N, C-alpha and C positions, 0 to 999 in steps of 0.2 A: 504494500500500500504506500504510494508516494504521497507527498504533501505539498500542495501549491500555496505559496504565501502571497496574499493579496493585501495591498496597502490601501486603507480607506482614507481618501483625501478629499472629502466633500461629496455632495450628492451627485455631481456630474463627472467625477474623476476617480477612476479606479485603475490601478496599474499592477500588473504582476511583476514582482521584483526578484523573486527567487523560487527555485524549485528544489525541494530537498526530499530525501528518501531514507527511511531507517535501514540500517544494516543489522543482520542477526548473527550472533556468534553463539553456537550451541543452542540452548533453549531459553536463554534469558536475555531479554531486551528491556531497557529502562529508558523511558523518554527523558530527554534533558529538560523538558518542561514539566516534570513531575512536581508534586507538592513540595518535595524537598528543595527544589530549585528556587522556590519562592523565598527562601531564607537567604538566598545569595544577595550580596550587597549591591544595591543600585545607587547608593549615594554618590559613588565615584563616577557614575556615568558609564560603567563598563557593561559589556554584554553579559547577561546572566543566563540566557537559555537559547534554545534553538539549535541549529546545526553546528554552531560554533563551539559552545560550551567553554568559552575562554573569558575570563574576567580580568580586565586590566590592560588588554592589548589596545583597545580603541576607547578613548575618552570622549564623552559627549560634548564638552566645551559649549559652544553656542548652539550646537545641534540638538542637545537634549540628552536625557538619560533614559535607560531602558529597564523595565521591571518585568519579571516573569509571572505567569499564572499557570495553574495546573491544566492538565489535559485529560481527556477520556480516550478510550480505545478507538472511538469513531470520529471524534472531533478534536483536532489538535489546535490549540489557540496560543499564539504568542502575542501578548499584549504589551506594547511598548508605550511608555508614557513620554510623550513628546513635549519638551519644554521649549517654548519658542525663544528665539535668539537673544543675543546680548544687547541688541538695540532696543528691545522692549521688554525689560526684565519684569515689569508689572503685568504685562499682558501674557497670560499663559493659557494655552488651550491644549486639551488632550486629544490625541489622535491614536487610532488603533491600527495595528497590522494584524490581520486575521489569516491564519493558516488553515485552510479547509482541506479535508481529506479528499484525495483524488487518485483513483486507481490508474488513471491514464497519464499522470504526470511523469515526465522523464526523471530517471534516477541519476542525480549528479553529485550528491553529497550526503553525508550522514546527518539525520535529524534526531538520532537517538543515541544515548550513551549506552554502549554495550558493556556489560560487566565482563571484564577480561579474566576474572579469577576462575580457575578450574573448579574451585570449591568455595563454598560460603563459610566464612569464619565461625559464625554462630552455629551452623550445622555441624561443623567439625567438633566444636565443643560439646554439642549434644551427643554426637556419635561417640565421643570419648567416654562420656558417662554411661552410655549403653554398653560399651565394651567392658567397662569396669564391672558392671553388673553381670555380664556374661562370664567374665573371668571367675567371679566368686561362685557362680552357679555351676559352671562346667569344668573348672580347673584346666582350661585350654591354653594356658600361657605358652607352652612349647610349640604347639602347632601354629599359633598365630605369629609367633616370632619367625618360625620357618617360612611361613607364607610371605612375609615381608622380605626376608632374605632372598628367597628364590625368585621373587619378581624382580628384585634389583640385581641379582647375581648373574644375569645373562649379559651384562654390559660389556661392550668391547670398545675401548678407548680409541682404537685404530679406525673405527667407522664414525664418520662425522654426522651422517644423516640421521635425523630423528624420524620415525622410531626404529629404523633398521639397526641402530647401534645397540638396541636392547636396553636393559636397565629398568628402573622403577617407573613403569608406564602403564600398569594395569593389564598387561597382555596375558598374565597368568589366568585370567578369568575365562579364556578361550580354551576349548577342549583340546585343540591341536597342541598347545603348550602344556596344558594340565596333564596330558597323557605321557609326557616325557618321563622316563624311568626314575629320574631323580626327584620327581614331584609326586611320587606314589603316596597316597593318603591325604594329599592337600585338598582334594575335593571336599573333605570334611570341614576344613577351615572355611571354604567358600560358603558352604551351607550354614555355618554358624554366623557368618557376617551378612548374609543376604537380608535377614530381617532388619539389620541396622541400615543397610543401604536403602531398603524400601522406606524406612522411616525418615531417612535424611537423604533424599534423592539428589540434592544439589552439592554433593561432594563426589569427586572422581574416585574410581576404583583404585587408582594409583595411590592417592592420598589415604584412602581407607585402609589399604593393606599396610602402609607404613605407619599410620596412626595406631593400628591394632598391635603391630610389632613393638613399637616404642612403649605403648601403654602397658603391654604385658611385662616388659622388662621392669618398668617402674613399679607396677603393682606387686611384683614378686620380691620387692625389696632392693631392686637395682638402682642405678643412678638415674637422675633426670636427664633425658636425652634432649639436646638442643635442636628441636625439629623445625624444619621449614616446610610449608605446604603450598599448594597451588599447582600441583603436578597435573599435566594434561594426560588424558587417556588415549591409548591407541584406538583406532576406529574399528578394526576388525581383525579376524584371524590371519589375514594376509600380512599383517604387520608383525606377527610373531617371529622370533629368531629360530634358527635351526637348533636341533638338539645337540648337546655336548658342551655347553658353556659352563655348566655347574660342576662343582668339585666332586670327586669320587672319594669314598671312604677308605678304600683299600687298593690304591694304585701300586705298581711295582716300585716306584721311587717316590715315596710320600712327600718328602720335602720339595723335590723338584716339581712335583705335580701341583702342590699348593702354590708355589711361586708362579708357575705357568698360568694358573687360573686367576690368581689375585693380582699379579702384575698386569695381566691383560686388562683388568679393571682400573689400573692406576693406583692400586693399594700397595702398602709397604710391608716389610716383615713385622713391624710393630702392629700394624692393622691386623695381619693374619693371626698373630698370637692373641691379641686382645679380643677379637671376634670369636676365636675358638673358645674363649672362656664362657661364652653363652651356653655351652654344653653342660654347664652346671645345672641347667634346667632340662628336663625332659628325659625321654627313654628312646631306645632304638628297638623297633619291633622287627623280628626276622621276616615276617610275612610281607613287610613293606620294603625293607632295605637289604635283607639278606644278612644282616649283622645282629649280634646280640642273642641273649637267651629268651626263651618264651616267657619266663617268669623268674623273679628272684625274691629273696626275702624282703627287699625294699619295695617291690611292685605288686606283690600278690594281693594286697588289700586296697589297691588304689592309692590316693583318691582318683576319681574318674574310673574309666575302664581299667581293670587290673591287667598286669602283664607287661612284657618288655624288659629291657635291661637298662638301667640308668647309669650315668657317669658318677653320680654322687648319691649319698644316702638320702639327703633332703632335696629331692629333685624338683621341687616347686619353690625353692628358695634361691634367690640370686645372691651369690657371694663368691669368694675366691676358692671354694673347696675343690673345684674342678682341677686346678693346678696342683693343689696339695695331694689330691688322690692320684692323679696321673703320675706325679713324681714318686709317690710311695709305692704304688702298685701292690697294695697289701690285702686287697679283698677281691676274690674271684667273682663275687657277685656284682662288682662294679665294672663297667665297660671301659676298655682302652682300645680304640681303633688304631690302625697304623698311622693315620694322620695325627692322632693325639700323641702317640709316643714320639713322633718326629719333633715335637715342640721341645723336648728335653734332650734330643739326640743331635739335632742340627745346631752348630755353633751360633748361627745367625738368629735362630729362634730362641735358643736356650737362654740368652741374656734376658729377654723379656719374660719368659716363662718362670724363671727363677725369681725375678723381681715381683711378679704378680702372686706367686705362691707365698711370699713373705709379706707383701704390702697390699692389703685389700683396697686401701684408699687410692693408691696409684693405679690399680687395676680399674676401679670404678671411673676414675678420671679419663684414662686412656680409652676405656671401652665406650664411654659416652660419645667421645669425639669420633671414634671409628664407626660406631653405629650410625651416627648422623651422616657421616661421609658416605657410607654404603647406601643409606636410604635415598640419597640424591643422585646416585649414578645413573647417567643416561636420561635423567628427567628433563622435560621441557616445562619450565615454570611460566605461569601467567598470573600476574606480571613477572618479568624476568627476575626481580629480586625476591619473589615469593611472598608468602604471608605467614604471620605468626599468630598463634591463638592463645598464647599466654600473655601476662601483663606487659612484658617487654621482650623485644628480640634479644637473643643471647649476645653476650659481649663480642664485639668484632663484627656483628652483622649490620651492615650499613645499607639502607635502601638506595637503590640506584637514583642518582641525581637526574632529574628530567632536563634534557638538553634538546631544544627544538631542532637544532641543526643536525642532531643525530638521526632525526626522523625525516630528513629531507635530502634531496640530491644537491641542494645548494651548498657551495663551499663557504658561504658567509656564516658568521656566528649569529644564529638565530636563538640563542639561549633565552628562555622565558624567565622573566624576573618577577618575584613577588607572588608566585602562584602557590597555593596550598597543596599539600600532598594529595588530598582528595581530588582537587581540580586537575592535577597532573595525571592522576589515574584515569580520569574521565577523558582527557585529551589523548592519552596513550591508547585507551580503549577504542576511541573513534578512529585513531590512526590505524590500529591493528585491524579494525573492521573493514577497512578498504584495501587491505593487502600489504600494509607495511610491516616492518619489523626492525629491530636494532641492527640486524645484519643485512637487511634488504631494503634500502631506501626507496621511496617512491620515485618515479621518473620525473615528476614535476614537484615544485615546491608547495607541498600540501598546506602548510601553515601560512605561507605568504599569500596563497590564493584566498584563504579564509579571511585574512586580515584585510585584503583589498576589497573583498565583497562587503565586509562590515563597514569599512571606511566609506565606500560608495553609498551605502544605505544611510549612514550618518549625514554625509554631505547633502544627499538628495533630500533627506528629511528637513534639514536646516533651510535650504533654499525654498522648498515648497511651502514650508511654514511661514517663511519671511514674505513670500509673494502673496500669500493669501491674507 
């Protein structure tokens, strides 16, 4: 549905001055002339609504100031209060510009603010609370952690294109990837999370998987993970990566295998050892992985479904006991895989494994950073800096500074000054809606065109008001 803007300039004069059309990203479109825009400042004479969504670029001066009103789904109205010029300050008359819905109008610019976030922050918070309830009812911490890891662990740093590079993009929800041998049993995790997704539909699967994984760590007594959200989802099964990117539990050369897999993701020896420490949670079931005992003294009574072999006696408690138990190898009812043993056998890994066995605080600190790093591998964030659902972004997380020149093919410095972060988000959303990105500038100067259109409207308004 396009929108034609008609300027009311007396009983015998009407003129079409602009044609604008909303763009849709995903399933959420929000008009820039919504009720919320009415709170935008109009005292400075800046544009507060419409296809521009920019405040402060064009001042009214003698031409007047503009104020926004709300719209409905069928009638979009932009009401600008025209204050007649500097030569007659006492004579003020109001004129209206009305945008009437028109399905036949040409589509030339965006008249809607498209929410660029892949996930809604408030829904992420609500989903986190639902996941906490789920964890307390089902004791499903290990499988939710594994789900997040396996969605992210397909990442290949040597592939630049998203989503073909793999990583945390929600592709594990498709059966073609879910059926990979390394993902055996994860269909159960998807079934657990599906009611959460239904209740909070405006979050991506990619974010949901990583939210569940981090929440499970924290709920089990582990460290707070500095999580960033806003991951986009893959569109379909054709975007899934080929099988073989996830680590094997018992390769011929365990240390070399771990490095091959994790180095391909851009992770380090420290990351490998720290992340391995999450095996302090969970059990290995031979019917799924081919490893472990069917049942042990630690798993015969649950909680949850009994069976499997755990790495630690308290396999629903996150601590550093994994490293202590692997080092000691004192209990045959506790699991030690070849890749576990390699952590104390390989000189590069041993340094960190010994440290974590002795210092739980150091393990928690390093684990939190490595988990956050893993959770972002291959992700495409919208907006690029991501979003945070806690009170503050973690230390060192700096939102991207909005620079207009970055979103234009022009070589001139078009940096916008004095814009709020919310306004920058709106501008960025409109830019992305018409095909731009930080790495792919538009072929024409998008923002300069907007400024020129608004300036022309302001000048025209001034002269028409003066002549009348």
